[in-house]
Backbone bond lengths (Angstrom), bond angles and torsions (degrees), N, CA, C in turn:
res aa  C-N    CA-C-N  psi(-1)  N-CA   C-N-CA  omega(-1)  CA-C   N-CA-C  phi
1 M - - - 1.435 - - 1.542 109.00 -
2 A 1.331 119.23 138.14 1.471 121.81 -176.37 1.497 109.23 -110.44
3 N 1.271 118.92 136.86 1.435 122.48 178.16 1.515 107.63 -118.69
4 N 1.296 117.77 142.29 1.483 121.28 -178.43 1.565 106.53 -124.10
5 S 1.369 117.85 111.32 1.438 119.60 -179.88 1.564 105.81 -136.70
6 N 1.345 113.37 165.70 1.414 120.70 -178.04 1.525 109.73 -98.63
7 Q 1.300 115.63 134.79 1.460 120.12 179.13 1.534 112.54 -151.77
8 T 1.274 117.65 130.36 1.438 121.92 -175.97 1.504 106.35 -109.47
9 N 1.343 114.70 129.25 1.514 119.26 175.99 1.427 107.72 -105.29
10 A 1.345 116.95 136.12 1.462 120.48 174.34 1.555 105.03 -145.87
11 T 1.232 113.70 152.17 1.461 118.62 -176.24 1.547 113.36 -126.28
12 G 1.379 113.33 35.47 1.485 116.15 -178.45 1.527 106.88 -84.36
13 R 1.306 114.01 91.83 1.480 119.97 178.86 1.542 112.90 -113.33
14 F 1.278 113.26 146.74 1.499 116.91 176.74 1.489 105.61 -109.97
15 S 1.305 120.06 117.24 1.418 122.86 177.98 1.510 110.55 -127.93
16 S 1.367 116.85 155.75 1.455 119.98 -177.91 1.475 109.40 -155.51
17 A 1.311 117.70 151.11 1.513 123.98 173.27 1.456 108.92 -85.01
18 Y 1.357 116.01 128.17 1.451 117.09 -171.39 1.559 108.34 -108.17
19 I 1.312 119.54 -10.18 1.514 119.78 177.55 1.540 104.35 -105.85
20 M 1.309 117.73 87.79 1.432 120.05 -177.30 1.527 111.34 -92.14
21 V 1.378 112.91 71.36 1.455 123.35 176.61 1.482 110.93 -129.81
22 P 1.327 119.94 130.92 1.445 118.26 176.80 1.573 108.93 -66.38
23 M 1.356 116.63 106.63 1.449 122.47 -169.14 1.518 112.68 -63.31
24 L 1.311 119.19 -49.12 1.443 120.58 -177.00 1.546 112.65 -61.33
25 L 1.352 112.15 -37.01 1.472 117.81 178.01 1.495 108.72 -62.57
26 I 1.292 118.72 -43.78 1.486 120.76 178.22 1.514 112.06 -59.86
27 V 1.331 115.20 -43.69 1.469 116.84 178.72 1.536 113.52 -56.17
28 F 1.326 115.73 -47.82 1.451 120.50 179.69 1.557 110.72 -61.03
29 V 1.336 113.06 -42.13 1.439 114.70 -176.42 1.542 112.03 -70.59
30 L 1.313 113.29 -37.87 1.442 116.83 177.96 1.453 114.65 -67.91
31 I 1.361 118.62 -34.24 1.405 120.61 174.27 1.570 110.68 -63.52
32 F 1.315 113.67 -40.23 1.469 118.14 178.87 1.485 108.33 -61.07
33 L 1.297 117.88 -49.57 1.485 121.01 -178.92 1.482 111.27 -59.49
34 T 1.374 117.72 -38.89 1.441 121.83 -175.81 1.543 108.18 -65.29
35 L 1.351 115.62 -38.03 1.505 120.78 -175.88 1.486 108.88 -77.08
36 F 1.324 118.86 -41.14 1.511 117.54 -171.28 1.499 116.38 -111.16
37 G 1.332 115.74 -7.36 1.517 118.31 173.54 1.457 111.84 80.46
38 F 1.356 115.39 168.10 1.409 122.08 -167.73 1.509 104.83 -177.74
39 G 1.270 121.12 97.65 1.453 123.57 -169.31 1.551 113.56 -93.47
40 F 1.371 114.96 145.36 1.414 123.14 176.92 1.542 107.12 -130.25
41 A 1.367 115.48 112.83 1.401 121.30 -171.09 1.494 113.12 -77.61
42 Q 1.410 116.00 -32.62 1.445 122.08 -170.75 1.499 112.00 -71.30
43 S 1.327 120.31 132.06 1.483 121.98 173.46 1.496 108.19 -103.86
44 R 1.346 113.61 170.69 1.427 118.71 -179.54 1.551 109.81 -65.86
45 S 1.388 116.86 -35.53 1.468 119.69 -175.58 1.480 112.54 -67.83
46 T 1.333 119.92 -19.39 1.497 121.11 -179.82 1.548 110.17 -102.68
47 S 1.285 119.45 7.37 1.467 120.99 -175.90 1.496 109.40 -77.78
48 K 1.328 117.75 159.42 1.449 125.19 -179.62 1.544 109.45 -128.74
49 I 1.271 114.90 155.14 1.476 121.23 -179.15 1.548 107.61 -77.08
50 K 1.277 119.64 121.93 1.469 122.31 179.88 1.535 111.15 -102.97
51 V 1.359 115.74 -36.85 1.479 118.36 -178.85 1.562 108.29 -139.67
52 L 1.363 112.45 148.79 1.423 122.05 174.47 1.527 106.76 -117.48
53 V 1.346 118.77 127.32 1.448 123.90 177.92 1.494 110.36 -118.23
54 N 1.311 116.06 100.71 1.448 119.22 -170.12 1.528 116.24 54.16
55 G 1.328 114.28 34.42 1.410 125.07 -179.91 1.539 112.38 89.03
56 E 1.273 119.76 -3.79 1.459 122.77 -179.27 1.555 108.27 -90.95
57 P 1.360 115.82 122.77 1.479 117.18 -176.98 1.524 115.17 -79.40
58 I 1.369 113.08 147.31 1.435 121.71 168.20 1.521 105.05 -121.57
59 T 1.341 116.55 122.07 1.424 121.46 -171.82 1.542 112.51 -101.98
60 T 1.316 115.04 163.36 1.492 117.21 176.04 1.477 112.99 -58.40
61 Y 1.320 116.56 -32.12 1.503 121.08 173.45 1.470 111.15 -59.13
62 D 1.360 117.38 -48.71 1.493 121.61 -179.47 1.517 110.78 -60.77
63 I 1.346 116.43 -42.68 1.469 121.06 179.65 1.481 111.92 -65.12
64 A 1.354 117.89 -38.86 1.474 121.79 179.45 1.558 110.65 -64.05
65 R 1.276 112.89 -41.09 1.495 116.06 178.02 1.506 112.51 -66.43
66 R 1.278 116.74 -41.97 1.501 119.04 178.99 1.510 113.72 -72.75
67 A 1.322 114.43 -32.98 1.509 116.77 174.12 1.572 109.78 -64.80
68 A 1.321 117.92 -38.32 1.470 120.08 171.97 1.512 112.47 -54.30
69 F 1.379 112.78 -41.97 1.470 118.88 -178.75 1.503 111.47 -68.33
70 F 1.324 116.69 -33.31 1.489 120.58 174.26 1.526 111.33 -66.82
71 R 1.274 117.28 -38.85 1.465 117.48 176.26 1.529 112.94 -70.78
72 L 1.307 113.47 -31.30 1.450 119.29 175.67 1.526 112.05 -64.74
73 R 1.333 115.78 -31.48 1.513 120.11 -179.31 1.484 108.05 -92.19
74 R 1.277 119.09 4.13 1.507 124.59 178.18 1.530 112.29 52.68
75 I 1.336 112.43 44.84 1.486 119.81 176.80 1.501 107.31 -88.83
76 K 1.303 116.06 125.32 1.513 120.57 -176.69 1.481 110.32 -74.04
77 G 1.352 114.07 156.90 1.411 119.36 177.40 1.535 112.47 115.26
78 N 1.360 116.66 -178.96 1.469 120.26 177.97 1.535 110.40 -73.46
79 S 1.293 117.69 103.49 1.530 121.77 -172.50 1.466 109.51 -61.36
80 T 1.318 120.52 -34.15 1.474 120.07 -178.71 1.580 110.59 -68.81
81 K 1.293 117.42 -41.05 1.430 123.26 177.71 1.496 110.93 -64.98
82 L 1.319 114.62 -49.31 1.425 120.47 -178.65 1.508 110.74 -63.03
83 A 1.319 117.64 -38.32 1.492 121.98 179.72 1.466 108.82 -66.58
84 T 1.282 121.20 -39.45 1.419 126.10 -178.54 1.571 111.39 -63.76
85 E 1.311 113.90 -46.06 1.456 120.13 179.89 1.538 111.41 -66.35
86 E 1.346 114.27 -37.78 1.464 118.51 -177.38 1.561 108.35 -68.84
87 L 1.295 116.62 -40.71 1.494 122.27 -179.74 1.525 109.81 -66.80
88 I 1.291 116.73 -34.69 1.449 118.25 -179.11 1.580 108.12 -67.62
89 E 1.331 114.29 -46.56 1.491 118.40 178.22 1.506 111.21 -66.92
90 E 1.318 119.22 -32.29 1.437 121.20 -178.94 1.570 108.38 -73.40
91 A 1.275 118.56 -31.98 1.520 120.97 177.62 1.519 106.37 -64.38
92 I 1.399 116.00 -48.42 1.450 118.29 -179.52 1.554 111.03 -59.14
93 K 1.274 115.52 -43.12 1.539 116.06 179.60 1.535 111.71 -64.34
94 M 1.288 115.21 -42.71 1.534 115.46 -179.83 1.494 111.42 -67.20
95 Q 1.396 118.07 -35.81 1.419 118.28 177.54 1.528 110.50 -64.85
96 T 1.311 118.88 -36.57 1.469 123.34 177.76 1.542 108.96 -65.32
97 A 1.333 118.26 -50.74 1.471 124.61 177.07 1.467 112.34 -54.51
98 K 1.394 117.12 -41.94 1.488 120.13 177.70 1.478 112.43 -65.28
99 R 1.344 116.61 -40.33 1.470 120.14 -178.37 1.579 107.72 -65.75
100 L 1.329 116.03 -37.00 1.499 118.64 179.30 1.502 114.12 -87.43
101 R 1.366 116.73 3.59 1.457 124.50 -178.91 1.506 110.05 54.90
102 M 1.292 114.92 53.32 1.467 121.65 177.90 1.541 113.06 -123.30
103 I 1.279 118.15 24.05 1.475 123.75 -178.49 1.523 109.03 -72.02
104 A 1.256 118.80 132.30 1.491 121.88 174.44 1.552 109.71 -67.73
105 T 1.274 114.43 140.99 1.507 118.19 -176.14 1.551 111.37 -81.48
106 D 1.288 115.23 164.48 1.480 120.88 179.07 1.492 109.53 -58.01
107 K 1.311 117.88 -41.42 1.510 122.97 179.09 1.483 110.71 -60.56
108 Q 1.321 120.28 -41.26 1.466 123.30 -177.24 1.549 108.40 -74.00
109 V 1.309 118.08 -37.75 1.493 121.02 177.47 1.521 109.48 -66.34
110 D 1.333 116.42 -41.96 1.509 117.12 179.98 1.473 110.79 -64.83
111 A 1.321 115.26 -39.72 1.495 119.20 178.55 1.496 112.01 -62.17
112 A 1.389 116.40 -40.55 1.483 119.13 178.84 1.513 111.53 -67.84
113 Y 1.314 115.44 -36.11 1.523 122.63 177.11 1.522 107.60 -61.24
114 A 1.334 115.49 -48.23 1.520 118.25 178.41 1.480 114.25 -60.83
115 R 1.361 113.68 -40.20 1.503 114.90 -179.46 1.514 111.09 -67.45
116 F 1.302 116.49 -34.19 1.448 121.68 179.00 1.516 111.60 -63.09
117 A 1.357 113.79 -40.34 1.492 119.93 177.03 1.507 110.12 -67.69
118 K 1.318 117.62 -45.73 1.439 122.90 178.86 1.547 113.79 -59.83
119 S 1.340 114.72 -40.37 1.497 121.22 -178.59 1.519 109.68 -65.23
120 N 1.353 117.13 -26.51 1.434 122.39 176.19 1.487 117.12 -98.23
121 R 1.382 113.47 11.04 1.417 123.85 179.44 1.509 114.60 56.08
122 M 1.318 112.81 43.81 1.491 121.18 -179.47 1.515 109.48 -128.45
123 P 1.396 114.61 140.39 1.464 116.54 170.42 1.538 112.39 -64.90
124 V 1.326 118.21 150.04 1.482 119.33 -176.77 1.479 107.68 -59.38
125 R 1.284 122.07 -38.71 1.509 123.84 179.48 1.527 110.58 -61.27
126 A 1.313 117.43 -38.42 1.485 118.48 -179.85 1.516 111.04 -69.22
127 L 1.355 116.10 -40.39 1.429 121.80 176.77 1.536 110.12 -57.51
128 T 1.332 114.12 -47.39 1.432 118.69 -179.41 1.523 113.03 -58.77
129 Q 1.361 116.91 -41.92 1.409 123.85 -179.38 1.510 112.23 -61.17
130 V 1.346 116.74 -47.77 1.413 119.81 -176.89 1.541 112.61 -73.19
131 L 1.323 115.57 -28.70 1.430 118.32 175.57 1.512 110.23 -70.04
132 N 1.313 118.61 -39.31 1.476 123.60 175.31 1.530 108.15 -62.41
133 R 1.312 117.07 -42.94 1.413 120.25 -175.03 1.536 112.32 -66.18
134 A 1.341 111.19 -34.46 1.516 117.65 179.00 1.463 113.77 -75.24
135 G 1.283 116.46 -13.92 1.482 120.72 -177.74 1.527 114.01 91.92
136 V 1.358 115.96 5.04 1.444 117.49 -179.81 1.506 108.94 -85.92
137 T 1.351 119.08 -40.40 1.466 127.05 -178.22 1.539 111.58 75.59
138 K 1.316 112.43 149.75 1.474 116.02 174.60 1.521 112.80 -64.90
139 R 1.271 114.08 -38.80 1.528 119.47 179.02 1.548 109.29 -61.48
140 G 1.284 115.73 -40.42 1.441 122.15 -177.28 1.555 110.22 -65.19
141 F 1.346 113.05 -46.10 1.484 117.06 -178.50 1.488 112.09 -72.19
142 Q 1.338 117.78 -33.38 1.455 118.64 176.86 1.492 113.46 -70.10
143 K 1.405 115.61 -32.36 1.467 118.99 171.60 1.538 110.25 -60.17
144 Y 1.278 116.07 -39.58 1.488 119.69 177.63 1.491 109.60 -61.99
145 I 1.359 119.03 -50.52 1.328 125.79 -174.83 1.583 108.71 -58.93
146 R 1.309 114.94 -46.55 1.503 118.47 -179.16 1.480 111.93 -61.22
147 A 1.299 116.93 -40.60 1.470 120.48 179.03 1.493 110.12 -63.85
148 Q 1.301 119.93 -45.42 1.491 125.33 -179.56 1.556 109.90 -60.79
149 M 1.369 114.28 -46.07 1.464 115.04 -177.47 1.547 110.66 -70.42
150 S 1.291 120.44 -43.36 1.399 125.30 179.49 1.439 114.25 -58.43
151 W 1.410 113.42 -45.64 1.516 118.00 -176.07 1.555 110.83 -71.41
152 Q 1.329 118.53 -33.50 1.376 116.69 173.59 1.505 119.19 -65.37
153 R 1.365 112.38 -27.52 1.433 120.55 170.19 1.524 110.98 -64.99
154 V 1.261 117.46 -43.51 1.438 122.15 -179.45 1.576 109.09 -62.12
155 I 1.335 114.82 -48.56 1.468 120.19 -179.45 1.440 111.68 -63.97
156 S 1.372 119.01 -41.74 1.414 119.07 179.18 1.504 113.79 -61.15
157 A 1.367 115.26 -43.28 1.484 121.30 -179.46 1.515 107.20 -62.92
158 K 1.337 118.41 -45.63 1.494 121.54 -177.77 1.512 109.20 -61.49
159 T 1.348 116.15 -42.98 1.491 119.24 -179.20 1.516 111.63 -61.18
160 R 1.301 115.09 -46.84 1.467 122.57 -179.82 1.589 109.49 -57.97
161 A 1.326 112.22 -48.22 1.484 117.27 -176.72 1.521 112.04 -64.06
162 E 1.342 116.96 -38.93 1.428 120.21 -176.72 1.526 109.15 -73.71
163 S 1.367 115.55 -35.42 1.446 119.20 177.76 1.492 111.76 -67.57
164 A 1.364 118.39 -37.50 1.478 119.61 176.63 1.497 111.48 -69.87
165 Q 1.312 121.14 -24.13 1.471 123.17 179.62 1.509 111.47 -82.15
166 T 1.337 115.20 -18.45 1.541 116.06 178.77 1.517 109.56 -74.10
167 S 1.253 117.27 116.47 1.480 121.97 -178.56 1.537 111.07 -70.71
168 T 1.298 116.95 158.43 1.418 122.45 176.01 1.554 110.56 -59.49
169 Q 1.274 116.73 -37.61 1.521 120.87 -179.52 1.534 107.58 -64.70
170 D 1.341 119.60 -37.06 1.443 120.95 179.49 1.497 112.35 -64.93
171 I 1.375 111.58 -41.26 1.474 118.73 -179.27 1.552 110.03 -64.72
172 I 1.240 116.04 -45.60 1.536 121.46 -179.97 1.547 107.67 -62.65
173 A 1.319 117.24 -41.05 1.426 119.03 179.87 1.559 111.72 -63.17
174 Q 1.353 114.41 -38.52 1.488 118.66 177.39 1.486 110.19 -64.53
175 I 1.324 118.61 -38.45 1.483 120.83 -178.11 1.512 109.64 -66.53
176 H 1.353 117.02 -42.61 1.447 120.80 -179.08 1.582 110.28 -66.45
177 Q 1.306 114.63 -39.70 1.530 120.65 -178.80 1.579 108.01 -60.18
178 K 1.278 118.10 -31.69 1.429 123.32 179.66 1.595 109.51 -86.02
179 G 1.264 118.12 -0.30 1.476 118.11 -178.10 1.497 114.86 77.65
180 G 1.313 117.04 19.38 1.469 117.63 -175.21 1.532 111.70 -103.23
181 K 1.310 114.97 171.88 1.467 122.68 177.42 1.516 107.59 -107.22
182 K 1.329 114.26 164.88 1.423 121.08 175.89 1.505 109.32 -59.33
183 P 1.326 121.74 131.72 1.425 122.14 -177.51 1.525 109.27 -75.09
184 S 1.332 118.88 158.54 1.377 122.55 178.58 1.560 110.84 -122.51
185 T 1.351 118.20 157.46 1.381 120.55 175.94 1.548 109.12 -157.27
186 T 1.342 115.77 176.08 1.495 117.20 -179.44 1.513 108.44 -95.02
187 E 1.319 114.87 137.85 1.477 120.03 178.42 1.547 104.39 -110.25
188 Y 1.317 117.17 131.73 1.421 123.07 -179.02 1.547 110.10 -112.80
189 T 1.316 118.15 142.65 1.434 123.81 165.55 1.497 106.90 -104.73
190 L 1.278 119.21 120.00 1.463 123.63 -170.16 1.488 116.10 -123.96
191 Q 1.353 114.94 151.56 1.473 123.17 170.41 1.518 108.47 -127.24
192 Q 1.273 116.95 140.31 1.470 122.63 179.56 1.499 107.79 -114.90
193 V 1.361 114.03 123.87 1.463 122.90 -179.72 1.559 107.54 -110.06
194 I 1.375 112.17 123.35 1.490 117.76 -177.64 1.500 111.96 -119.40
195 F 1.254 116.42 119.27 1.518 122.61 172.87 1.538 104.75 -90.33
196 V 1.342 115.82 96.66 1.462 121.55 -171.42 1.571 111.14 -70.21
197 V 1.337 110.22 134.57 1.498 116.89 178.41 1.608 102.93 -132.57
198 P 1.347 116.60 117.70 1.452 119.55 174.69 1.569 110.53 -58.95
199 Q 1.323 116.84 146.84 1.446 120.81 -179.97 1.495 112.25 -57.32
200 S 1.294 117.52 -37.00 1.490 120.61 -179.46 1.511 113.66 -71.05
201 K 1.324 118.52 -13.46 1.514 122.20 -176.35 1.533 111.07 -115.36
202 R 1.309 120.15 6.26 1.432 122.37 -176.99 1.622 113.61 -56.00
203 R 1.319 112.17 -41.32 1.508 114.35 -176.81 1.516 111.16 -66.44
204 S 1.302 116.09 -38.13 1.522 119.21 -175.44 1.520 113.80 -86.89
205 R 1.356 118.04 -26.36 1.487 121.01 -169.81 1.526 113.89 -107.50
206 M 1.276 117.27 -19.69 1.569 117.30 -170.31 1.621 110.29 -58.99
207 A 1.256 115.74 -43.33 1.489 113.20 -176.77 1.509 114.03 -65.66
208 Q 1.357 117.06 -36.40 1.480 116.31 174.42 1.470 112.63 -70.43
209 R 1.387 118.70 -34.71 1.459 119.66 -179.99 1.536 109.90 -67.32
210 R 1.341 117.17 -33.38 1.455 117.84 176.33 1.531 111.73 -63.94
211 R 1.313 114.58 -41.90 1.490 118.22 177.60 1.534 111.37 -62.76
212 D 1.348 116.62 -37.81 1.452 121.39 179.21 1.566 109.98 -66.44
213 A 1.277 117.00 -43.87 1.484 121.23 -179.54 1.514 109.08 -65.22
214 R 1.335 117.68 -41.66 1.511 117.43 179.96 1.530 109.68 -65.22
215 A 1.248 117.16 -36.62 1.492 121.16 -179.49 1.479 110.33 -65.14
216 M 1.302 119.94 -40.85 1.501 124.51 -178.40 1.560 104.32 -71.71
217 R 1.247 122.71 -38.56 1.486 122.95 178.38 1.501 108.72 -60.66
218 A 1.342 116.83 -43.60 1.460 120.18 -179.83 1.505 113.71 -61.06
219 R 1.299 118.58 -28.22 1.436 123.88 -176.58 1.450 109.60 -100.80
220 F 1.362 121.31 2.36 1.471 121.96 178.81 1.536 114.28 -61.26
221 E 1.287 116.93 133.62 1.514 119.61 178.23 1.540 110.54 -117.48
222 T 1.334 115.75 -62.98 1.467 119.73 178.10 1.563 107.96 -144.12
223 C 1.323 114.77 162.59 1.439 122.16 178.06 1.502 110.76 -63.54
224 A 1.334 117.55 -27.63 1.478 121.15 -178.00 1.507 111.51 -64.72
225 N 1.342 119.57 -22.06 1.470 122.12 -177.85 1.497 112.79 -104.29
226 T 1.346 119.48 -1.78 1.485 122.02 -171.18 1.490 108.13 -63.78
227 I 1.310 122.37 -46.40 1.494 123.05 -171.37 1.512 106.73 -69.04
228 Q 1.354 121.40 -43.46 1.421 119.86 -178.70 1.504 110.90 -65.60
229 F 1.279 119.36 -37.05 1.459 123.28 178.26 1.535 110.97 -67.05
230 A 1.322 117.62 -36.27 1.468 122.39 178.85 1.482 111.50 -64.40
231 K 1.363 114.86 -39.65 1.514 121.35 -175.83 1.555 110.62 -55.08
232 K 1.325 114.91 -24.93 1.513 116.97 -178.88 1.509 113.21 -80.21
233 L 1.388 114.34 -10.16 1.419 119.49 -173.62 1.543 110.03 -108.67
234 K 1.261 115.61 159.05 1.514 120.94 -175.73 1.562 108.64 -92.58
235 D 1.306 115.51 133.49 1.482 123.61 173.64 1.535 111.31 55.96
236 V 1.353 116.93 50.55 1.463 122.20 175.27 1.471 110.33 -121.63
237 T 1.326 118.79 125.64 1.461 124.19 -178.92 1.512 109.90 -110.47
238 V 1.328 117.91 135.36 1.431 124.05 174.26 1.516 109.68 -115.46
239 R 1.282 115.20 124.64 1.477 121.53 -177.79 1.502 109.68 -117.60
240 S 1.269 116.70 130.39 1.477 121.72 170.15 1.474 110.82 -84.96
241 L 1.334 115.78 114.38 1.476 119.86 -178.99 1.525 111.21 -86.96
242 G 1.337 115.42 -9.71 1.474 119.22 -178.10 1.466 114.21 71.70
243 R 1.357 118.62 -153.17 1.404 121.74 -179.41 1.514 111.41 -92.88
244 V 1.343 117.03 129.76 1.459 120.55 -174.51 1.545 105.97 -131.42
245 M 1.300 121.74 125.50 1.377 122.43 176.20 1.490 111.44 -80.47
246 Q 1.353 117.22 156.57 1.445 124.93 -167.69 1.572 109.28 -57.47
247 P 1.331 121.62 -42.57 1.520 117.69 -178.72 1.544 112.36 -65.97
248 Q 1.350 115.63 -18.81 1.453 117.82 -175.09 1.588 113.28 -95.41
249 L 1.336 112.41 5.09 1.498 115.38 -178.93 1.582 111.48 -67.00
250 P 1.257 119.05 138.25 1.519 120.69 177.64 1.490 109.45 -57.18
251 P 1.301 121.45 134.92 1.467 126.24 -176.25 1.520 111.45 -52.32
252 E 1.356 116.20 -40.78 1.419 119.48 -173.87 1.546 115.07 -72.37
253 W 1.347 114.12 -16.06 1.461 121.57 179.29 1.498 114.78 -111.78
254 K 1.345 116.01 -10.79 1.476 121.69 -170.06 1.525 113.98 -53.65
255 K 1.348 119.46 -54.00 1.387 121.84 -177.39 1.569 111.54 -66.08
256 L 1.273 117.59 -36.51 1.450 121.71 -177.52 1.543 108.10 -65.24
257 I 1.305 116.47 -47.41 1.489 121.95 -178.40 1.582 109.88 -64.90
258 E 1.353 115.22 -45.30 1.473 115.99 179.97 1.499 113.55 -62.30
259 S 1.238 115.22 -28.00 1.571 117.90 -179.87 1.509 113.78 -91.33
260 T 1.333 118.11 3.66 1.419 120.71 -178.82 1.525 112.81 -104.24
261 P 1.357 116.02 125.02 1.447 117.75 -179.77 1.536 115.12 -65.97
262 E 1.276 118.10 159.16 1.446 121.48 176.17 1.556 109.70 -61.86
263 G 1.354 112.58 133.78 1.489 117.04 178.70 1.509 111.65 91.61
264 K 1.359 118.17 1.58 1.452 121.84 -178.81 1.556 109.31 -119.92
265 T 1.277 114.55 -178.39 1.449 119.24 -176.16 1.572 111.38 -125.96
266 T 1.259 116.98 152.10 1.479 120.92 175.87 1.515 107.08 -69.54
267 R 1.373 114.02 167.79 1.468 115.12 169.58 1.519 110.74 -72.28
268 I 1.297 120.44 166.51 1.488 123.83 -178.35 1.484 110.19 -73.14
269 R 1.336 117.97 152.83 1.443 125.30 171.31 1.471 110.83 -133.59
270 D 1.319 119.67 141.48 1.458 123.19 169.98 1.558 107.84 -77.13
271 T 1.289 116.89 131.46 1.523 121.24 177.40 1.455 107.50 -134.07
272 K 1.333 118.17 176.04 1.400 122.85 -178.20 1.552 113.00 -67.92
273 R 1.306 115.96 -13.68 1.448 122.35 174.57 1.518 115.43 -89.16
274 G 1.305 115.67 -20.62 1.459 121.30 -178.32 1.511 110.10 142.72
275 V 1.342 119.71 -123.64 1.463 124.01 -179.62 1.519 107.92 -117.37
276 E 1.303 118.66 132.10 1.488 119.88 -175.77 1.552 110.97 -133.57
277 F 1.339 113.86 157.09 1.427 121.40 161.99 1.479 108.08 -147.29
278 I 1.324 114.95 164.52 1.545 120.04 -178.59 1.555 109.39 -122.97
279 A 1.275 111.74 132.84 1.462 117.58 176.53 1.536 110.54 -95.94
280 V 1.372 115.62 129.61 1.417 121.18 177.26 1.556 108.04 -90.33
281 C 1.273 115.36 94.54 1.515 118.31 -178.89 1.500 112.74 -69.00
282 K 1.287 118.50 -44.19 1.521 122.57 -179.31 1.561 105.18 -143.38
283 S 1.306 112.31 154.00 1.483 118.67 170.52 1.562 105.36 -150.05
284 K 1.329 114.89 136.54 1.486 118.39 -179.09 1.569 106.27 -155.05
285 T 1.294 112.02 156.19 1.493 122.02 177.28 1.519 106.24 -84.58
286 V 1.313 117.18 128.53 1.458 122.34 176.01 1.514 111.12 -124.95
287 S 1.354 116.69 146.50 1.435 122.72 173.94 1.430 108.56 -142.12
288 D 1.289 117.42 98.34 1.478 121.29 -179.87 1.520 111.84 -148.78
289 D 1.314 114.29 -170.84 1.466 117.41 -175.81 1.512 112.37 -66.67
290 R 1.343 118.08 -32.39 1.486 117.59 177.31 1.459 112.79 -63.42
291 V 1.367 118.38 -38.24 1.459 118.84 177.20 1.499 111.60 -65.63
292 A 1.342 117.59 -38.34 1.459 121.12 178.56 1.529 110.43 -62.99
293 Q 1.296 114.92 -40.39 1.571 116.63 -179.10 1.488 111.37 -70.00
294 L 1.341 116.86 -37.96 1.480 121.40 177.57 1.491 111.12 -63.01
295 N 1.328 116.71 -47.14 1.463 121.42 178.18 1.506 112.79 -59.43
296 F 1.367 113.46 -43.04 1.432 118.48 178.18 1.540 113.59 -60.00
297 Q 1.366 115.27 -41.88 1.414 118.09 178.14 1.516 114.14 -67.20
298 I 1.340 115.89 -35.73 1.433 121.27 177.47 1.580 110.52 -67.49
299 D 1.268 115.89 -40.60 1.524 122.53 176.79 1.541 107.05 -60.32
300 Q 1.316 117.07 -45.45 1.470 121.78 -177.05 1.498 109.27 -62.17
301 A 1.318 118.53 -40.70 1.445 122.30 179.09 1.498 111.12 -63.73
302 K 1.377 115.42 -43.55 1.471 120.65 -175.96 1.536 107.22 -64.76
303 A 1.343 116.78 -41.50 1.433 122.87 179.76 1.479 108.83 -60.34
304 G 1.278 117.75 -42.45 1.509 120.65 178.50 1.497 114.43 -66.44
305 N 1.330 117.27 -28.60 1.455 121.13 176.83 1.475 114.53 -81.22
306 A 1.293 115.93 -19.32 1.450 122.02 -176.25 1.539 113.36 -72.01
307 G 1.280 119.28 -16.22 1.491 122.28 178.83 1.495 109.62 140.03
308 V 1.321 116.35 -156.54 1.405 121.11 -175.79 1.585 108.77 -76.54
309 S 1.289 115.98 110.55 1.506 118.03 -178.86 1.503 111.71 -77.99
310 E 1.304 115.74 170.52 1.419 122.93 176.49 1.528 111.00 -64.14
311 A 1.353 112.41 -37.59 1.537 118.64 179.96 1.535 108.47 -65.14
312 E 1.393 117.24 -38.65 1.471 116.19 179.30 1.522 114.23 -72.66
313 K 1.315 114.28 -32.84 1.434 118.00 177.23 1.563 109.64 -65.33
314 K 1.375 114.99 -42.35 1.470 115.92 178.89 1.509 111.33 -64.89
315 Y 1.367 117.39 -34.43 1.468 121.25 -178.28 1.533 107.60 -66.53
316 I 1.321 118.25 -44.45 1.425 120.49 -178.05 1.521 111.08 -65.38
317 S 1.323 115.90 -36.78 1.446 123.05 179.31 1.522 111.17 -66.24
318 E 1.332 116.85 -38.32 1.450 122.65 175.93 1.523 110.79 -65.90
319 L 1.274 117.22 -44.45 1.516 123.34 176.97 1.464 112.33 -60.65
320 R 1.343 115.69 -41.19 1.448 121.06 -179.54 1.546 110.43 -68.65
321 E 1.238 118.74 -38.39 1.432 120.17 176.00 1.455 115.41 -63.62
322 Q 1.330 116.53 -34.00 1.434 124.29 177.59 1.527 112.83 -73.70
323 A 1.353 115.85 -25.34 1.472 120.28 -174.76 1.530 114.23 -74.18
324 I 1.243 115.30 151.59 1.520 120.26 177.91 1.552 104.20 -102.12
325 I 1.287 117.18 107.84 1.429 123.36 -175.26 1.515 108.94 -115.80
326 T 1.352 116.37 119.02 1.451 124.01 -176.50 1.513 110.80 -116.54
327 R 1.273 118.51 119.12 1.467 121.82 -178.25 1.513 106.75 -102.25
328 R 1.314 113.84 147.06 1.485 121.96 -179.16 1.513 110.56 -120.23
């Protein structure tokens, strides 16, 4: 049975690394500390409040733990002063994330902590032991992870909102101000053909379904006949993907589609649904406001991934000016 439905694929994703620590460096330093020791006399019970950020306390214990983390990262300067300033900024970031309900959950933080240990080929227990020995503590490191994850969610949401508010006319105006022309790209009209294979039957049926998919490709003529042709076959679905611009192509299909001429099909691929191929019904070069807006959004995402942007620095500065910071 063949089904015909509309589906738009886009891959505009904002991603960021939230544990910005040189991992191999940490491993070597932690091993050194494990072998030679590194004592911290202060306990949480004897700590004192040094700073209040909107009423939230930062204690000498917190500062000592973060200072140890600075030394672990081999960051030059007064580690106590640097730790204090980072904790102030971190408190402001977490308060903002909490207000926007974007705090990373305990489960997500635990998973990130476990991935960090695995990436350094260390059991979680061993990582915890060396962190404690170094004076950073598991709690201190997880607090850092949670802040990084939560803040990146805030920035991602802010970037998306600001990008959505930027009108097409504003984008075109920015392009002309820079002396540029409207960008061009290829627009594809696509159909997706899926030879469905249930998960429980993949081992026994995949080989036959590949042969069936290749046979259909060999007899493919035009996209206008695809649905009628598929109706004669069992468990074959045809989806109209509509018009998709080149930057929006799914990563797993991008190279295959780009190398396929108009009126032809890509080679088959095994997917979680079964065996698939995509028909390129039409392809044409377009240069209009939609392309300009899409490219602008992609550039904004890349800028966000590159590190701390000027917009982010300005946002942090504004939040800091609004905060009530009391030092003792």
